[in-house]
N, C-alpha and C positions, 0 to 999 in steps of 0.2 A: 819630459821623457822623449826620446828620439824614436823615429820609425824604424821598422825592421830592416828595410832596404838600406837606409843610412847606416844603421848599426853594422850590418854585414860589410858594407863598403869601408867603413872606418876601421874595423878590425882587420880586414884584408889588407888595407894600406899599411897598417902597423906591422903585420906579420909577414906579408908577402912583398918584399922588395922595397919598402920605404920606411924602415924603422926610424929614420931620422925624424919622422913626423910625430913620434911618440911624445916628446916633450910638449909639442903644440897641441896634441890631442888632449892632454891633461887640462889645458886651458878651456877646452870646449866641452868635454864630457869625461866623466869618471866611469870606471867599470860598473859601479853601482847604478849608473843612469841607464844602462842598456837593458832592454826588455828581456832578452834571452839569457838565461843562466849560462848556457854554453858560450855565448859570445863574451859575457862578463868574465868567465874563467880564462878564455883565450887572451883577451886584452890584458887582464891582470898578469898572466904569465909573461906576455911580451913586455909589459912595463917592468916587472921584476927582473927579467933578464937584462933589459936595457940599463936599469939602475945599478946592476952589478958589473956592467961593462962587458957583458956576454953578447955574442952575435944573436940577432933576432931573425929567425927564419922558421920555416915549417918544421925542420928537424929539431931545432933547439926548443921551440915551443912545445912540440909533442913530447920531447924528452923531459922537459920541465913538468908538464902535466902528468906524464906517466910516473915520474918520481914521487908525485904527490897523490897518486891514485885517482887522478881526475880525467885521464885521457878517455877512458870508456864513457865517463859521464858526459863529456862534450860531444860524443858521437864518433870518436876515434880519429885517426890520422886523416881519413877520407873527408871528414867534416872540416877539419882544420884547413885542408888543402882547397876545399870548395870555397 
């Protein structure tokens, strides 16, 4: 299991500006390895968008989460942006 600070940095890198790291992240950690359910959902959304060739950024991740009824569960757009 990873630490909270590492988890947050990992998810931030995947979602905010460096989605090219998503394939490499899979070699290091899976969403299920993250301690925070919110971070797990955010990373999973980023991975799913990437797998479908969609852009990965705050707006698309929030839209993906909202479409699945999970945006509020993760703390809203503000949490994703932090």
